[in-house]
KOLSE-289573 format. One record per residue (C-alpha): x, y, z; residue number from 1. Coordinates in steps of 0.1 Angstrom, whole numbers, plus 5000, padded with zeros to 4 digits. Example, Ala and Ser with C-alpha at 12.3 -4.5 7.8 and 13.67 -1.06 7.14 Angstrom:
<rs>
+------+------+------+-----+
:    u :    v :    w : num :
+------+------+------+-----+
: 5123 : 4955 : 5078 :   1 :
: 5137 : 4989 : 5071 :   2 :
+------+------+------+-----+
</rs>
This chain:
<rs>
+------+------+------+-----+
:    u :    v :    w : num :
+------+------+------+-----+
: 3711 : 1298 : 3552 :   1 :
: 3725 : 1265 : 3571 :   2 :
: 3751 : 1239 : 3555 :   3 :
: 3758 : 1209 : 3559 :   4 :
: 3793 : 1197 : 3547 :   5 :
: 3790 : 1160 : 3542 :   6 :
: 3801 : 1145 : 3513 :   7 :
: 3784 : 1112 : 3510 :   8 :
: 3753 : 1107 : 3488 :   9 :
: 3718 : 1108 : 3507 :  10 :
: 3683 : 1087 : 3498 :  11 :
: 3658 : 1098 : 3484 :  12 :
: 3634 : 1111 : 3514 :  13 :
: 3666 : 1124 : 3531 :  14 :
: 3665 : 1147 : 3499 :  15 :
: 3631 : 1153 : 3499 :  16 :
: 3635 : 1165 : 3540 :  17 :
: 3661 : 1190 : 3525 :  18 :
: 3647 : 1207 : 3501 :  19 :
: 3616 : 1214 : 3523 :  20 :
: 3644 : 1225 : 3552 :  21 :
: 3652 : 1252 : 3525 :  22 :
: 3685 : 1235 : 3525 :  23 :
: 3704 : 1236 : 3486 :  24 :
: 3714 : 1205 : 3473 :  25 :
: 3738 : 1193 : 3446 :  26 :
: 3720 : 1168 : 3425 :  27 :
: 3742 : 1148 : 3401 :  28 :
: 3733 : 1123 : 3371 :  29 :
: 3749 : 1094 : 3353 :  30 :
: 3784 : 1096 : 3343 :  31 :
: 3768 : 1085 : 3310 :  32 :
: 3743 : 1111 : 3303 :  33 :
: 3758 : 1149 : 3310 :  34 :
: 3777 : 1139 : 3336 :  35 :
: 3773 : 1168 : 3355 :  36 :
: 3759 : 1184 : 3386 :  37 :
: 3733 : 1213 : 3395 :  38 :
: 3721 : 1234 : 3425 :  39 :
: 3689 : 1224 : 3437 :  40 :
: 3662 : 1238 : 3461 :  41 :
: 3623 : 1250 : 3463 :  42 :
: 3616 : 1279 : 3444 :  43 :
: 3590 : 1287 : 3474 :  44 :
: 3618 : 1287 : 3499 :  45 :
: 3644 : 1309 : 3480 :  46 :
: 3664 : 1339 : 3497 :  47 :
: 3684 : 1367 : 3480 :  48 :
: 3712 : 1348 : 3498 :  49 :
: 3703 : 1320 : 3480 :  50 :
: 3702 : 1333 : 3447 :  51 :
: 3743 : 1347 : 3453 :  52 :
: 3751 : 1317 : 3464 :  53 :
: 3740 : 1300 : 3436 :  54 :
: 3748 : 1329 : 3410 :  55 :
: 3785 : 1329 : 3426 :  56 :
: 3791 : 1291 : 3434 :  57 :
: 3771 : 1277 : 3404 :  58 :
: 3785 : 1302 : 3377 :  59 :
: 3762 : 1293 : 3354 :  60 :
: 3721 : 1303 : 3348 :  61 :
: 3696 : 1300 : 3373 :  62 :
: 3668 : 1281 : 3361 :  63 :
: 3629 : 1275 : 3373 :  64 :
: 3608 : 1247 : 3360 :  65 :
: 3569 : 1263 : 3347 :  66 :
: 3538 : 1245 : 3332 :  67 :
: 3533 : 1257 : 3294 :  68 :
: 3500 : 1270 : 3305 :  69 :
: 3518 : 1295 : 3328 :  70 :
: 3547 : 1304 : 3301 :  71 :
: 3518 : 1311 : 3278 :  72 :
: 3499 : 1333 : 3308 :  73 :
: 3533 : 1352 : 3312 :  74 :
: 3539 : 1351 : 3271 :  75 :
: 3575 : 1336 : 3275 :  76 :
: 3586 : 1320 : 3243 :  77 :
: 3612 : 1290 : 3242 :  78 :
: 3646 : 1301 : 3235 :  79 :
: 3646 : 1282 : 3196 :  80 :
: 3614 : 1274 : 3175 :  81 :
: 3636 : 1241 : 3163 :  82 :
: 3650 : 1228 : 3194 :  83 :
: 3678 : 1201 : 3181 :  84 :
: 3697 : 1192 : 3217 :  85 :
: 3703 : 1162 : 3223 :  86 :
: 3683 : 1156 : 3251 :  87 :
: 3656 : 1185 : 3239 :  88 :
: 3657 : 1203 : 3270 :  89 :
: 3628 : 1227 : 3266 :  90 :
: 3648 : 1263 : 3275 :  91 :
: 3627 : 1296 : 3272 :  92 :
: 3641 : 1331 : 3267 :  93 :
: 3660 : 1345 : 3299 :  94 :
: 3639 : 1365 : 3321 :  95 :
: 3642 : 1390 : 3351 :  96 :
: 3622 : 1410 : 3371 :  97 :
: 3600 : 1439 : 3353 :  98 :
: 3613 : 1466 : 3381 :  99 :
: 3635 : 1471 : 3402 : 100 :
: 3668 : 1457 : 3383 : 101 :
: 3699 : 1475 : 3374 : 102 :
: 3727 : 1459 : 3370 : 103 :
: 3733 : 1422 : 3384 : 104 :
: 3738 : 1405 : 3412 : 105 :
: 3762 : 1429 : 3428 : 106 :
: 3794 : 1410 : 3436 : 107 :
: 3792 : 1385 : 3414 : 108 :
: 3779 : 1407 : 3386 : 109 :
: 3809 : 1424 : 3385 : 110 :
: 3837 : 1397 : 3394 : 111 :
: 3821 : 1381 : 3364 : 112 :
: 3823 : 1407 : 3338 : 113 :
: 3861 : 1411 : 3348 : 114 :
: 3869 : 1377 : 3336 : 115 :
: 3866 : 1392 : 3297 : 116 :
: 3882 : 1391 : 3274 : 117 :
: 3875 : 1426 : 3259 : 118 :
: 3876 : 1443 : 3226 : 119 :
: 3894 : 1474 : 3223 : 120 :
: 3863 : 1491 : 3234 : 121 :
: 3861 : 1479 : 3265 : 122 :
: 3832 : 1451 : 3252 : 123 :
: 3828 : 1414 : 3268 : 124 :
: 3801 : 1389 : 3265 : 125 :
: 3801 : 1386 : 3300 : 126 :
: 3788 : 1416 : 3303 : 127 :
: 3751 : 1421 : 3322 : 128 :
: 3722 : 1444 : 3309 : 129 :
: 3689 : 1431 : 3331 : 130 :
: 3671 : 1462 : 3317 : 131 :
: 3668 : 1446 : 3283 : 132 :
: 3684 : 1406 : 3288 : 133 :
: 3709 : 1384 : 3310 : 134 :
: 3734 : 1391 : 3288 : 135 :
: 3743 : 1425 : 3270 : 136 :
: 3757 : 1411 : 3238 : 137 :
: 3736 : 1377 : 3237 : 138 :
: 3763 : 1349 : 3221 : 139 :
: 3777 : 1326 : 3247 : 140 :
: 3812 : 1337 : 3260 : 141 :
: 3815 : 1295 : 3266 : 142 :
: 3837 : 1300 : 3231 : 143 :
: 3863 : 1308 : 3258 : 144 :
: 3857 : 1278 : 3280 : 145 :
: 3882 : 1247 : 3279 : 146 :
: 3853 : 1226 : 3264 : 147 :
: 3850 : 1244 : 3234 : 148 :
: 3886 : 1241 : 3229 : 149 :
: 3884 : 1205 : 3227 : 150 :
: 3856 : 1199 : 3199 : 151 :
: 3867 : 1184 : 3169 : 152 :
: 3882 : 1210 : 3146 : 153 :
: 3853 : 1202 : 3116 : 154 :
: 3828 : 1207 : 3146 : 155 :
: 3842 : 1245 : 3151 : 156 :
: 3846 : 1254 : 3117 : 157 :
: 3808 : 1245 : 3112 : 158 :
: 3805 : 1267 : 3138 : 159 :
: 3823 : 1293 : 3129 : 160 :
: 3802 : 1296 : 3094 : 161 :
: 3773 : 1295 : 3109 : 162 :
: 3780 : 1324 : 3136 : 163 :
: 3797 : 1343 : 3106 : 164 :
: 3760 : 1338 : 3084 : 165 :
: 3742 : 1352 : 3116 : 166 :
: 3762 : 1378 : 3121 : 167 :
: 3764 : 1390 : 3086 : 168 :
: 3727 : 1391 : 3083 : 169 :
: 3727 : 1365 : 3060 : 170 :
: 3703 : 1343 : 3084 : 171 :
: 3672 : 1359 : 3087 : 172 :
: 3654 : 1330 : 3105 : 173 :
: 3629 : 1335 : 3134 : 174 :
: 3656 : 1318 : 3157 : 175 :
: 3679 : 1349 : 3152 : 176 :
: 3653 : 1372 : 3146 : 177 :
: 3658 : 1392 : 3183 : 178 :
: 3693 : 1399 : 3171 : 179 :
: 3694 : 1442 : 3159 : 180 :
: 3718 : 1451 : 3133 : 181 :
: 3731 : 1465 : 3163 : 182 :
: 3737 : 1436 : 3178 : 183 :
: 3751 : 1416 : 3156 : 184 :
: 3778 : 1440 : 3148 : 185 :
: 3788 : 1439 : 3182 : 186 :
: 3796 : 1405 : 3187 : 187 :
: 3811 : 1403 : 3155 : 188 :
: 3833 : 1427 : 3162 : 189 :
: 3839 : 1413 : 3203 : 190 :
: 3848 : 1380 : 3185 : 191 :
: 3872 : 1394 : 3159 : 192 :
: 3894 : 1412 : 3187 : 193 :
: 3887 : 1378 : 3212 : 194 :
: 3881 : 1350 : 3194 : 195 :
: 3898 : 1357 : 3160 : 196 :
: 3902 : 1320 : 3148 : 197 :
: 3866 : 1310 : 3153 : 198 :
: 3840 : 1332 : 3130 : 199 :
: 3845 : 1332 : 3092 : 200 :
: 3828 : 1359 : 3074 : 201 :
+------+------+------+-----+
</rs>
């Protein structure tokens, strides 16, 4: 994989040529929208090296756009039945290869999982289990982030109550039907040990 290190913005025509050549671009949006950047490349030019680069340096989920008809053919459902995201981002459930998958993306998987924090049983919300889903315990590790810490106290209190309702099994809506009793118990124990002030049971 070849890299360019220029820091200047490029116009759309040049960006298209870079994508056509199989290179990764950093695409940023307006400050008054999400004010963030994404790594972007053509799906038909993706290589294992490119995936490893995105996983290691992007530190986030790797996504690919798909038409609704193709999602229906593959029986890939939406992440939630009632999308309340401010921008209506249409995320589906996480997927991975059906065969030949064991844990994750080698060095990145190991390094990411080691960040923790872990409970007394050694469990972490950053653990991978690609045989079942992207993460072993389906609960966002972003509760440990600085961005989460800066949320208004009222928002965190509300989230704590809702999380408690879901993990206690009081919320049986379709959005959380994928969580088994064992999942809920494990997540509850991990949060109780690593983020005890968050959840209200």
